[in-house]
C-alpha positions in Angstrom: -62.5 -51.4 65.7 -64.0 -51.8 62.4 -67.4 -53.1 64.0 -67.5 -50.1 66.4 -67.9 -48.3 63.5 -71.2 -50.0 62.4 -74.6 -49.1 63.3 -75.6 -51.3 66.4 -78.5 -52.7 63.6 -75.5 -54.0 62.0 -73.4 -55.2 64.4 -73.7 -59.2 64.5 -72.4 -59.1 68.2 -75.4 -55.7 69.6 -78.5 -57.2 71.0 -80.4 -54.2 68.8 -78.4 -56.5 65.2 -80.5 -60.1 66.9 -84.7 -57.9 68.1 -84.5 -56.2 65.0 -83.4 -59.5 63.1 -86.5 -61.2 65.1 -88.5 -58.6 64.5 -88.7 -58.2 60.8 -87.5 -61.7 59.8 -90.2 -63.8 62.6 -93.1 -63.4 60.1 -91.3 -64.8 57.3 -91.3 -68.6 58.7 -94.7 -69.4 59.0 -95.2 -69.0 55.3 -91.6 -70.1 54.8 -92.4 -73.7 56.8 -96.2 -74.2 55.0 -94.9 -73.1 51.5 -92.0 -75.7 52.3 -94.2 -78.8 53.6 -97.1 -78.5 51.4 -94.5 -79.0 48.4 -93.1 -81.4 49.4 -95.5 -83.2 50.4 -96.5 -82.8 47.0 -93.4 -83.5 45.0 -93.3 -87.7 45.2 -97.6 -87.8 44.2 -96.9 -84.8 41.0 -93.9 -87.2 40.1 -96.1 -90.4 40.0 -98.7 -88.1 38.1 -95.5 -87.6 35.9 -95.3 -91.4 34.7 -99.0 -91.6 34.3 -99.4 -89.1 32.1 -96.3 -89.7 29.9 -95.0 -86.7 30.7 -91.4 -87.2 31.8 -88.4 -86.1 30.0 -86.0 -88.6 28.5 -82.0 -88.8 28.7 -80.2 -87.9 25.2 -80.0 -85.1 22.7 -80.6 -81.4 24.9 -81.0 -83.5 27.8 -78.3 -83.9 29.8 -79.3 -86.4 32.3 -78.8 -89.9 32.7 -83.0 -91.7 33.3 -86.0 -90.8 32.1 -87.1 -88.1 34.7 -90.8 -86.3 35.7 -91.2 -83.1 34.4 -94.7 -81.6 35.9 -93.1 -80.8 39.3 -94.1 -76.8 39.3 -97.0 -78.3 39.8 -96.0 -79.5 43.3 -93.9 -76.0 43.5 -97.0 -73.7 42.5 -98.8 -75.2 44.6 -96.6 -74.9 48.6 -96.1 -71.3 47.2 -100.2 -70.4 46.4 -101.0 -71.7 49.2 -98.9 -70.6 51.9 -99.4 -67.0 50.0 -103.7 -67.4 50.1 -103.2 -68.4 53.8 -100.7 -65.6 54.8 -100.7 -63.4 52.6 -104.1 -63.5 51.3 -106.3 -64.4 54.5 -104.0 -63.1 56.7 -103.8 -60.0 56.2 -106.4 -58.5 58.6 -104.2 -59.4 61.1 -101.6 -56.4 59.2 -103.3 -54.4 58.4 -100.6 -53.4 56.0 -103.2 -52.0 54.0 -102.6 -53.9 50.5 -104.2 -53.7 47.8 -106.3 -57.3 47.8 -107.8 -56.8 44.0 -104.1 -57.1 43.3 -103.0 -60.8 45.7 -106.0 -62.2 44.2 -104.7 -61.4 40.4 -101.3 -62.5 41.5 -102.8 -66.3 42.8 -105.2 -65.8 39.5 -101.6 -65.2 37.2 -100.4 -68.2 38.8 -102.1 -70.3 38.2 -103.2 -69.3 34.5 -99.8 -69.5 34.0 -99.0 -73.2 35.5 -102.5 -74.5 33.3 -100.8 -72.3 30.1 -97.7 -73.9 30.4 -98.9 -77.3 31.7 -100.4 -77.8 27.7 -96.3 -77.1 26.9 -95.1 -79.8 29.0 -97.6 -82.5 28.1 -97.9 -81.2 24.3 -95.2 -80.0 23.2 -96.1 -77.0 21.5 -95.6 -75.1 19.0 -92.5 -72.1 19.6 -95.0 -69.6 18.4 -97.8 -71.0 20.4 -96.0 -70.9 23.8 -94.5 -67.5 23.1 -98.6 -66.0 22.0 -99.1 -67.4 25.5 -96.0 -65.6 27.2 -97.6 -62.9 25.4 -100.5 -63.4 27.4 -99.8 -63.5 30.6 -97.6 -61.0 30.4 -100.4 -58.4 29.0 -103.0 -59.8 31.3 -100.8 -59.1 34.2 -100.9 -54.8 33.7 -104.9 -55.0 32.1 -106.1 -55.9 36.0 -104.1 -53.2 37.0 -100.8 -54.7 38.4 -98.0 -51.8 35.9 -94.4 -50.3 36.8 -96.3 -47.4 35.9 -93.0 -44.8 37.5 -89.4 -45.4 38.4 -88.8 -43.5 41.5 -84.9 -42.2 41.7 -84.7 -40.7 44.9 -84.6 -37.2 46.2 -88.0 -35.7 45.3 -87.4 -37.4 41.3 -89.8 -39.8 39.3 -89.9 -40.2 36.3 -93.4 -41.0 35.3 -93.5 -44.0 32.6 -97.1 -42.7 31.1 -98.3 -44.6 27.9 -94.8 -46.6 28.2 -96.2 -48.4 31.9 -97.6 -51.0 29.9 -94.8 -51.8 27.2 -92.3 -51.3 29.9 -94.4 -54.0 32.1 -95.0 -56.4 29.4 -90.8 -56.0 28.3 -90.6 -57.1 31.8 -92.8 -60.1 32.4 -91.8 -61.5 29.4 -88.1 -61.6 30.1 -88.7 -62.8 33.9 -89.9 -65.9 32.3 -87.0 -66.4 29.1 -84.8 -65.9 32.4 -86.0 -68.4 34.5 -87.4 -71.2 31.3 -83.6 -71.0 29.7 -81.6 -71.0 32.9 -83.5 -74.5 34.3 -81.5 -76.6 32.2 -79.2 -78.1 34.8 -80.8 -79.6 38.6 -81.7 -77.6 40.9 -80.0 -74.2 39.2 -83.8 -72.4 38.1 -85.0 -73.4 41.8 -81.7 -72.4 43.6 -81.7 -68.8 42.0 -85.3 -68.0 42.5 -84.9 -68.7 45.5 -81.5 -66.5 46.2 -83.6 -63.4 44.1 -86.7 -63.8 45.9 -84.7 -63.0 49.3 -82.6 -60.5 48.0 -86.5 -59.0 47.7 -87.0 -60.1 50.9 -83.8 -57.9 52.1 -85.4 -55.2 50.4 -88.6 -54.7 51.5 -88.5 -55.7 54.5 -85.9 -52.3 55.0 -88.5 -50.6 53.2 -91.1 -52.4 55.6 -90.9 -49.4 59.1 -91.5 -46.3 56.3 -94.5 -48.5 53.8 -96.5 -51.1 56.3 -97.4 -52.8 52.6 -94.6 -54.4 52.0 -95.0 -56.9 54.8 -97.0 -58.6 51.8 -93.8 -58.0 49.4 -92.0 -59.8 52.7 -94.8 -62.7 53.2 -94.5 -63.7 48.9 -90.7 -63.9 49.1 -90.6 -65.9 52.6 -93.6 -68.5 50.8 -91.5 -68.5 47.0 -88.3 -69.6 48.8 -90.4 -71.8 50.8 -91.9 -73.6 47.8 -88.3 -73.9 46.2 -86.3 -74.7 49.1 -88.8 -78.3 49.2 -88.3 -78.9 45.8 -84.7 -78.4 45.7 -84.7 -81.4 48.0 -86.0 -83.4 45.0 -84.3 -81.0 42.0 -80.5 -81.2 43.7 -78.7 -82.8 41.0 -79.1 -85.9 40.4 -82.9 -84.7 40.2 -85.8 -87.2 41.1 -88.1 -84.9 39.4 -88.2 -81.6 36.8 -90.2 -78.3 37.5 -90.8 -78.8 33.9 -91.9 -75.5 31.9 -95.0 -74.6 34.0 -92.4 -74.2 36.8 -89.9 -72.1 35.6 -92.4 -69.9 33.5 -94.1 -70.4 37.5 -90.8 -68.6 38.6 -90.5 -66.7 36.4 -94.3 -65.0 36.4 -93.7 -65.1 40.6 -90.9 -63.0 40.5 -91.7 -60.7 38.3 -94.9 -59.1 40.0 -94.0 -59.7 43.0 -91.0 -57.2 42.2 -93.3 -54.8 41.3 -95.0 -55.1 44.0 -91.4 -54.0 45.6 -92.1 -50.7 42.7 -95.0 -49.9 43.3 -95.0 -49.4 46.7 -91.7 -48.6 47.4 -90.3 -44.7 48.0 -86.2 -45.7 47.0 -83.3 -45.1 44.8 -83.6 -46.9 41.0 -86.1 -49.4 42.5 -85.6 -52.3 39.8 -81.3 -52.3 40.7 -82.2 -55.1 43.4 -83.9 -57.7 40.7 -82.1 -56.2 38.4 -78.5 -56.8 39.8 -79.7 -60.4 41.1 -80.5 -61.7 37.7 -78.2 -60.0 36.2 -75.9 -62.9 35.4 -79.3 -64.8 33.7 -80.4 -62.0 32.1 -76.9 -61.9 31.1 -76.9 -65.5 29.1 -80.3 -64.8 28.2 -78.9 -62.2 25.9 -76.6 -64.5 24.3 -79.0 -66.5 23.9 -80.5 -64.6 21.6 -78.4 -63.0 19.3 -76.5 -66.1 19.7 -80.2 -67.6 17.5 -80.8 -64.7 15.8 -77.0 -64.8 14.1 -78.2 -68.0 13.2 -80.8 -67.5 11.4 -82.9 -69.9 13.5 -86.2 -68.5 16.7 -85.0 -67.3 19.6 -87.3 -69.5 21.5 -85.5 -72.7 19.3 -83.4 -74.7 22.2 -79.7 -74.5 22.0 -76.8 -76.2 24.5 -74.5 -72.8 24.5 -75.7 -71.4 27.6 -73.6 -70.5 29.8 -73.9 -73.4 32.6 -73.8 -76.3 29.0 -70.4 -73.9 28.6 -69.3 -74.4 32.1 -70.9 -78.5 32.4 -68.0 -78.8 29.4 -65.0 -76.9 30.4 -65.8 -80.2 32.9 -67.5 -78.5 36.2 -69.8 -81.0 37.2 -73.9 -79.9 37.6 -73.7 -79.5 41.3 -70.4 -77.2 41.0 -72.0 -75.3 38.0 -75.2 -74.6 39.8 -72.4 -73.8 43.2 -71.2 -71.3 40.3 -74.2 -69.3 39.5 -75.5 -69.6 42.8 -71.9 -67.5 44.4 -72.9 -65.3 40.9 -76.7 -64.4 42.1 -76.0 -63.6 45.5 -72.6 -61.6 44.9 -74.7 -59.4 42.6 -77.5 -59.7 44.5 -76.0 -57.8 47.3 -74.8 -55.4 45.1 -77.6 -54.8 44.3 -79.5 -54.3 48.6 -76.0 -52.0 49.4 -78.3 -49.5 47.5 -81.3 -49.8 50.3 -79.4 -50.1 53.0 -77.0 -51.8 55.4 -74.3 -51.2 53.3 -70.7 -52.1 55.4 -72.5 -54.9 56.2 -74.1 -56.8 53.2 -70.1 -55.2 51.5 -68.8 -57.6 54.9 -70.6 -60.3 53.2 -70.1 -59.5 49.8 -66.1 -59.7 49.9 -66.0 -62.6 52.1 -68.3 -64.3 49.6 -66.6 -63.5 46.5 -63.1 -64.5 48.3 -64.7 -67.6 49.0 -66.3 -68.5 45.3 -62.8 -66.9 43.8 -60.6 -69.4 46.3 -62.8 -72.2 45.9 -63.7 -72.9 42.4 -60.0 -71.1 41.3 -59.2 -74.5 43.0 -61.5 -76.7 40.9 -60.6 -75.2 37.7 -56.8 -76.4 38.1 -58.2 -79.4 39.4 -59.3 -79.6 36.1 -57.0 -78.1 34.7 -54.0 -80.8 35.7 -56.4 -83.8 35.0 -56.3 -82.4 31.9 -52.8 -82.8 31.0 -52.6 -85.4 32.9 -54.6 -87.4 29.9 -53.1 -84.9 26.8 -49.3 -86.1 28.6 -50.7 -89.7 28.5 -52.2 -89.9 25.4 -48.8 -88.3 23.9 -46.3 -91.1 25.6 -48.8 -94.0 23.9 
């Protein structure tokens, strides 16, 4: 009865469902695979380069890893994405005829390269906080300067809020927020790359759902697929125990690419609350970033000053492993992304998926927390008896 009430396009038991699945997601396979392969192929050479240049994160202090680890992995991740983006979104566009402005794709690639170069300096030389923020601001201002901005917010039904002069500050704040959110996430093995892949997946699904009305969304789909592939390839070496870290060049690159791709989706989409998918998908890390800013201001220190009070650090202190902490964040991102995607159609099947994910996560996390509490109680009992 439940499946009968679902549109055939949303019914996983119908032939129409798989026909549309192949049509909509077939184009994503090549860019995803190319980004994956390029990233995987470059990780080990980049790791060797990191040790040669001394770009190594030592254990101890704020660092929770237990051995010296290379931290220029963002070079491999960025290369995987950029090669795929050039091959499929830029050079491969002649076959798609989707009408997406070539200048904006060139700008995306240029900003991506500049982001890696600027933040590579920080990974090699440890820039003071004010210079690092100046670099972030430069990157964020450069994007609207070359014609990529959030000019309006479309609420649907013909209700469009034109931002006018506010387009510049809104775009800059959005990109600054994306950079810092991804950077602050990069504190546990596999966390930033995994969350970025899930957010890119949500943006991809939103773009696929709009592609029939707006062919320009195909470019957004291809870019999202390339970013997913690069993140997946990097995770092979970055999931705990990590053999390489992405560094600031990688985390800022992810933030900028997600920020710009989401602007592409917003600018080309006639949809209700166009910002809802990226905002919902990143709700958990955005809250963490906001709490970090408030916490540091209350302590009278720079908002760029590192600490160990983030949500992922607290989960580790509570007793979760790095892998379990990642899975908690992945699940939370998947749930909030699913809720955001419900604004874009296929509501029934996505609602079912979100409910199932919530139940599964709640059950598994509840069992794990119970184990931790029982182990803690046993340790306390042993101490009292002694």
